[in-house]
C-alpha positions as a LaTeX table, in Angstrom:
\begin{tabular}{lrrr}
\hline
Residue & $x$ (\AA) & $y$ (\AA) & $z$ (\AA) \\
\hline
Met1 & $-109.96$ & 26.12 & $-101.29$ \\
Ala2 & $-110.93$ & 26.28 & $-97.90$ \\
Lys3 & $-110.60$ & 22.57 & $-97.45$ \\
Lys4 & $-107.27$ & 22.71 & $-98.04$ \\
Thr5 & $-106.27$ & 25.82 & $-95.86$ \\
Val6 & $-107.82$ & 23.68 & $-92.97$ \\
Ala7 & $-106.22$ & 20.47 & $-93.79$ \\
Thr8 & $-102.59$ & 21.95 & $-93.67$ \\
Leu9 & $-103.54$ & 23.64 & $-90.71$ \\
Gln10 & $-104.06$ & 19.92 & $-88.63$ \\
Lys11 & $-100.84$ & 18.86 & $-89.68$ \\
Gly12 & $-97.37$ & 19.22 & $-87.29$ \\
Ala13 & $-96.28$ & 22.81 & $-87.90$ \\
Gly14 & $-99.83$ & 24.19 & $-88.45$ \\
Lys15 & $-101.53$ & 23.40 & $-85.51$ \\
Gly16 & $-100.46$ & 26.71 & $-83.63$ \\
Tyr17 & $-103.12$ & 28.67 & $-86.34$ \\
Ala18 & $-106.76$ & 29.08 & $-86.77$ \\
Lys19 & $-108.54$ & 30.16 & $-90.03$ \\
Val20 & $-111.38$ & 32.61 & $-89.16$ \\
Val21 & $-114.37$ & 34.09 & $-91.16$ \\
Lys22 & $-115.35$ & 37.58 & $-89.83$ \\
Val23 & $-118.50$ & 38.96 & $-91.18$ \\
Glu24 & $-118.65$ & 42.84 & $-91.53$ \\
Lys25 & $-121.53$ & 45.36 & $-93.27$ \\
Ser26 & $-119.87$ & 47.35 & $-96.21$ \\
Pro27 & $-120.47$ & 50.77 & $-95.34$ \\
Lys28 & $-120.70$ & 51.75 & $-98.89$ \\
Thr29 & $-122.88$ & 49.72 & $-100.17$ \\
Gly30 & $-124.75$ & 47.94 & $-97.06$ \\
Ala31 & $-123.81$ & 44.25 & $-98.30$ \\
Tyr32 & $-122.17$ & 41.76 & $-96.12$ \\
Val33 & $-118.38$ & 40.89 & $-96.67$ \\
Phe34 & $-116.64$ & 37.80 & $-95.16$ \\
Lys35 & $-113.08$ & 38.19 & $-94.35$ \\
Glu36 & $-110.99$ & 35.11 & $-94.40$ \\
Glu37 & $-107.44$ & 35.32 & $-92.53$ \\
Val38 & $-105.47$ & 32.75 & $-90.65$ \\
Ile39 & $-103.79$ & 33.87 & $-87.46$ \\
Pro40 & $-102.41$ & 31.94 & $-84.30$ \\
Asn41 & $-104.48$ & 30.69 & $-81.94$ \\
Asp42 & $-103.88$ & 32.97 & $-79.04$ \\
Asp43 & $-105.13$ & 35.87 & $-81.13$ \\
Val44 & $-108.38$ & 34.45 & $-82.01$ \\
Lys45 & $-110.39$ & 36.41 & $-79.10$ \\
Ser46 & $-108.89$ & 39.65 & $-80.00$ \\
Tyr47 & $-109.46$ & 39.42 & $-83.12$ \\
Phe48 & $-112.93$ & 38.95 & $-82.96$ \\
Ser49 & $-113.10$ & 41.66 & $-80.02$ \\
Lys50 & $-111.91$ & 44.05 & $-82.41$ \\
\hline
\end{tabular}
């Protein structure tokens, strides 16, 4: 499924967006959780600084 999302982001209307994957550790179980989001290119640095 990720390939379709990335492929559509590289075409005309989606060039201003990026798919980002953030790794977080779950406080409940201690396991790693991956959060995927599609955000504007301008907000990528602020997304990872949170």
